[in-house]
N, C-alpha and C positions, 0 to 999 in steps of 0.2 A: 243306325236303326235302333230305336228304343221302344219301350212298351207303348208309349203314347202314339207312336207311328203305326203300331200294329193293331191296337184294340179300339173298338167302339163299345158303347154300352151293351149292344146286342151280343157281343162276343165275351161278355162277362157273366158267369153263372155264380151269383152270390150265395147259392145254397146247393152246392154239389151234393148229390145223393150217394155217390160211390162210397164203398167201404174198402176197396182194394185199388191198387194202382192200375190194374187192367180195366176195371170198371170206370175209373176216373178218365183214363185215356179214351175209352169208348164214348163217354159222356161228352168230353171236349171235342172229339172228332165229329160226333153227331151235331154239336153246335156249329161247327164249321160248315157242315152240309146245310143245315137249316138257314144259316146266314148267307149262303151262296158263295162262300169262300173256297169250297171244294165241290166238285160235281158228285152227285149221289152215286154214280157208277164207279167213282174212284175211291169211295169210302173204305171198302175192304182192303184194297191194295195199300192205301195210305196207313190204315190201322196196322197192317202187317209190317210195314217198314218201321213204324214207330215202336211197335212191340219188339221187333227184332233188335233194334238199337237198345231198348230198355232191358232186354234179356242179357245183353252183353255186360251191362253195368247199370245199376239203378241210378236214376237221375234225382233221387231223393238226396239232396246235398246237405241236409241238416237244417236246424233252425225252423223246422216245420215247412220246408220248401221242397217242391218237386218241379223239375223243369224238363219234362219229356220233349224230345225234339228229334227231327230227322230231315234228311234231304230227299227230295223226290222230283222226278221229271214231270209229274202230273199237275204242277202249279207253276205260275210264272212270276209270282211275287211272294215275299215273306208274308205268311198268314199265321194267326194264332188265336187261341182261346184261353181264357183265364177262369179258373174255378176256385171258390172258397168253400172249404168244408168246416162246418162248426164242430162236428164230432171227430174229425180227423180221419185220414185215410192211411191204411197200412201200405206204405210205399217201399218197404225194404230199404229204408233210408240209411245213410252212413252212420248216423247217430242212434239208429234203432227207435227213433221217436215217430209218432204219427205226423203226417203232413197235413197242413191246413190250407196252404196256398199252392195251387198247381198251375203252372204256365206252360201250356203246350204250344210249340211253334214249329213251323215247317219252312224250309228254305228250298228254293229251286236247286235241282241237281247241278253240281259243278260250281256253285258259288261258295266255295270253302271259306274265303276270307269274310264274306258277309255272314256266314253261319257262325264263325268264331266270334266276330264282333257283336252279333246279336245276342249270343249266349252270354258273353262277358258282360254286356250292358244289363241284361236281365238279372244275372246272378248278383252283380254289384248292387243294383237297386234293391233286390229282395234281401240282401244281407243287412240293409239298413233297418235297425230295430224299430225306429219310429215309423217308418214307412209300413212295415209289416203290421204293427199294432194299429195304425190308422186304417189299413185295409180290413183287418179283422173286426174293427169296431164300426165300420161303415154300415149304414142301414140298408143300402141297396146298390145296384149296379151303377146308377147315375153318380152317386157319391163316390163310388170306387173309381170311376173314370176321372172325376175331378182330382182325386188324390194322386192318381197315376200321372195325369198331365202336369200337376204341380211339381211332383218329385222328379219325373223323368226329364223335365226341361232344366232342372237345377244341375249345375256342375259341381 
């Protein structure tokens, strides 16, 4: 499971408005509701589980990357939303730098291996400097999807 499998251009927010990690998580979860990936009545429960996971340890992994994630029994397939912040989000990251690229994803409860593989694939891709720079320079969500599809399918 890689980014290209998870994201459509509707699930990419090229101009994230959030200034904190909590706002970023809310903005990305709202996108999952709007795009029909999660039910509106599950929004609060899913936000709570993502924020609980984030409280235990920030998913701001450095290099301007945040990967908030959680498992929940309220979904049946891996879903995600990607946001880009031009001004940077205070994510309490490991390197204390603002985060510009935030990839939120959810995995169905009990799929631990899929969760780990998805996280590893996303982190590996986002650690690629050329990939990050291409995403940061992309003019819109359509261009970002093309970049993701190109990089995610390369081994």
